[in-house]
C-alpha positions in Angstrom: 0.0 0.0 0.0 1.4 3.4 -1.0 1.5 6.1 1.6 -0.8 9.1 1.3 0.7 12.1 -0.5 2.0 15.1 1.4 0.1 18.2 0.1 1.5 21.6 0.9 -0.9 24.6 0.7 -0.8 28.3 1.3 -3.3 29.9 3.7 -5.7 32.4 2.4 -5.5 36.2 2.6 -9.1 36.3 3.7 -10.2 34.5 6.8 -13.6 33.7 8.3 -14.5 35.7 11.4 -15.7 34.4 14.7 -15.7 30.8 15.8 -17.2 28.3 18.2 -14.0 26.8 19.6 -12.1 27.7 22.7 -9.4 30.3 22.7 -6.1 29.4 21.1 -4.2 26.5 22.8 -0.8 26.1 21.2 -0.4 22.7 22.8 -3.4 21.5 20.9 -1.9 22.4 17.5 0.0 20.0 15.3 3.8 20.3 15.2 4.2 21.3 18.8 8.0 21.6 18.3 7.2 25.0 16.7 5.4 26.3 19.9 8.4 28.3 21.2 8.6 30.2 18.0 4.8 30.6 17.8 4.8 32.2 21.3 7.3 34.8 20.1 5.5 35.5 16.8 2.1 35.9 18.6 3.6 38.2 21.2 5.3 40.4 18.5 2.1 40.5 16.4 0.1 41.6 19.5 2.5 44.3 20.3 2.5 45.5 16.7 -1.3 45.9 16.8 -0.9 48.7 19.3 1.1 50.8 16.8 -1.2 52.0 13.9 1.5 53.3 11.6 3.8 50.3 12.0 0.8 47.9 11.6 -0.3 49.6 8.5 3.1 49.4 6.9 3.6 45.7 7.8 0.1 44.5 7.2 -0.4 46.4 4.0 -4.0 47.6 4.7 -5.6 50.8 5.9 -8.8 52.3 7.1 -11.5 49.8 8.3 -9.4 46.8 7.1 -6.5 48.0 9.3 -8.8 48.5 12.3 -10.1 45.0 12.0 -6.7 43.5 11.4 -5.3 45.2 14.5 -8.3 44.1 16.6 -7.9 40.5 15.4 -4.2 40.4 16.1 -4.6 42.0 19.5 -7.1 39.4 20.5 -5.2 36.3 19.3 -5.2 34.6 22.7 -8.7 35.5 23.7 -11.0 35.1 20.7 -12.9 32.0 19.6 -11.2 29.5 17.2 -12.2 27.6 14.1 -10.6 24.6 12.4 -8.0 26.0 9.9 -10.0 24.5 7.0 -12.9 26.7 8.0 -10.8 29.7 9.0 -9.1 30.0 5.7 -11.5 31.1 2.9 -11.0 32.2 -0.7 -11.1 30.7 -4.2 -8.9 27.7 -3.6 -10.6 26.7 -0.4 -14.0 27.2 -1.9 -13.0 25.0 -4.8 -11.7 22.3 -2.4 -15.2 22.4 -0.9 -14.0 20.2 2.0 -17.5 19.6 3.5 -18.7 17.9 0.3 -15.9 15.3 0.4 -16.8 11.8 1.5 -15.5 10.6 4.9 -12.5 8.8 3.5 -11.4 11.8 1.5 -11.9 14.1 4.5 -9.7 11.8 6.6 -7.0 11.8 3.9 -7.3 15.6 3.6 -6.7 16.0 7.3 -3.8 13.6 7.4 -2.1 14.6 4.2 -2.4 18.4 4.0 -0.1 20.9 5.7 -1.0 24.6 5.5 1.8 27.3 5.7 1.2 30.2 8.0 3.1 33.3 8.7 2.0 33.2 12.3 2.0 29.5 13.2 4.5 28.2 10.7 2.6 25.1 9.6 -0.8 23.7 10.7 -3.1 20.8 9.9 -6.6 21.4 8.5 -8.3 20.5 11.8 -6.1 22.6 14.1 -8.1 25.2 15.9 -6.9 28.7 15.2 -8.2 32.3 15.7 -8.6 34.9 13.0 -5.5 37.0 12.3 -3.6 38.9 9.6 0.0 38.2 8.9 1.6 37.5 5.5 4.5 35.1 5.2 6.6 37.9 3.6 6.0 40.4 6.4 8.9 41.4 8.6 7.7 40.8 12.1 10.7 39.6 14.1 14.5 40.0 13.9 14.0 42.3 10.9 13.4 39.2 8.8 10.5 38.0 6.7 8.3 35.5 8.5 9.5 33.0 5.9 13.1 33.4 6.9 12.3 33.0 10.6 10.3 29.9 9.9 12.5 28.3 7.3 14.8 26.2 9.4 12.0 25.1 11.8 9.5 24.2 9.1 12.2 22.4 7.1 13.0 20.2 10.0 9.3 19.4 10.7 8.6 18.6 7.1 11.7 16.3 6.9 10.0 14.2 9.6 6.6 14.2 7.9 7.5 13.7 4.3 8.5 10.0 4.9 10.4 9.9 1.6 7.1 9.8 -0.3 5.4 12.1 -2.8 5.1 15.8 -2.1 2.5 17.9 -3.9 4.0 21.4 -3.6 1.2 23.8 -4.4 2.8 26.8 -2.7 3.2 30.3 -4.3 6.7 31.8 -4.1 6.1 33.7 -0.9 5.4 30.5 1.0 7.9 28.4 -0.9 10.5 30.6 0.7 9.5 29.2 4.2 11.1 25.8 3.7 14.3 24.3 2.3 13.5 21.6 -0.2 17.0 20.2 -0.1 16.5 19.3 3.6 13.4 17.2 2.9 13.9 13.8 1.4 11.1 12.5 -0.8 10.6 10.2 -3.8 9.4 13.1 -5.9 8.2 16.7 -5.4 5.5 17.8 -7.9 4.7 21.4 -8.7 1.9 22.5 -11.0 1.4 25.1 -13.7 -1.8 25.9 -15.5 -1.4 27.4 -19.0 -3.7 28.5 -21.8 -3.0 28.0 -25.4 -4.0 30.7 -27.8 -5.0 30.1 -31.4 -1.5 30.8 -32.6 -0.1 28.2 -30.3 1.5 30.5 -27.7 1.1 29.6 -24.1 0.5 31.9 -21.2 0.3 31.3 -17.5 -3.1 31.4 -15.9 -3.5 33.7 -13.0 -7.2 34.3 -12.5 -8.2 30.6 -12.5 -5.1 29.1 -10.9 -6.5 28.9 -7.3 -9.7 27.3 -8.4 -7.8 24.8 -10.6 -5.6 23.9 -7.7 -8.7 23.3 -5.5 -10.1 20.8 -8.0 -6.7 19.1 -8.2 -6.6 18.7 -4.4 -10.0 17.1 -4.4 -8.6 14.6 -7.0 -5.6 13.8 -4.8 -7.4 13.2 -1.6 -10.1 11.0 -3.2 -7.3 8.9 -4.7 -4.6 8.9 -2.0 -2.9 5.6 -2.8 -2.4 6.6 -6.4 -1.5 10.2 -5.7 1.0 9.0 -3.0 3.0 6.8 -5.4 5.6 8.2 -7.7 4.8 5.2 -10.0 1.1 5.9 -10.4 0.5 9.6 -9.7 0.9 10.7 -13.3 -1.5 8.0 -14.5 -4.1 9.6 -12.2 -3.6 13.0 -13.8 -3.8 11.6 -17.3 -7.4 10.5 -16.6 -8.3 13.9 -15.1 -10.0 16.7 -17.0 -10.8 19.9 -15.1 -14.3 21.2 -15.6 -12.8 24.3 -17.1 -11.2 22.2 -19.8 -7.6 22.0 -18.5 -5.9 18.7 -19.3 -2.6 17.3 -18.1 0.2 17.3 -20.7 2.7 14.6 -19.7 4.9 15.4 -22.7 5.6 18.9 -21.2 6.7 17.5 -17.8 10.1 19.0 -16.9 12.5 19.1 -14.0 12.6 22.6 -12.5 14.6 23.5 -9.4 14.6 20.0 -8.1 10.9 19.4 -8.6 8.9 17.7 -11.4 6.8 20.5 -12.9 3.4 19.3 -14.2 1.7 21.3 -16.9 -2.1 21.5 -17.5 -3.2 23.3 -20.7 -6.5 24.6 -21.9 -7.0 25.2 -25.6 -9.0 28.2 -26.7 
């Protein structure tokens, strides 16, 4: 039996408000080896929330959005929590549509998926977290981007969890900077690119649809974990898959890029 794949996802910029869970308990989160750093990050973010100008500069918002972000960050330790899969919203998470998965796929999603976070480093989908605002590229501590602060810690944690299997790396550049791929042994690391082909044959990278396309791909992976978790069968799974928007896997365009196997999906206009 092949192991389940390891799926790396970014968080979402937007986050659901409120919650029904108890206040944040770091000891209840996955990857407790990160808790010492989490305490320092949470403390620094809470202190920053008291400084309007500094908060505006680092968080990149103003007006009502800044007021809300400052209030959320100031209340990190006191406000209700939600599972990360419910806290993170947006196009990709809407497309995953976790609640519509069957029980086996939900279990695989919970066990296989790791979500990057500027505040918490990495979390699992069922970890209970409060609402907050902090980008991975923000400079919160030590005059370093959060990604640089987390990089050695996340790399060590992922090295333990990869189990030399298949990694589906669906991270944007900002979050890719938070781990060192050379420190994490695996059979293969897949990255994904969605392209559109114009009538004259030229290819262009899809930006608007990419998050929704990744959401559909994640559903495929967690509903077929044994196939998606094997370097010998994963590409066969993709060959049979056609995204509702018409994107198809092109195995002939597969290439090695920066130590990863880049998989190309193309839609013809």
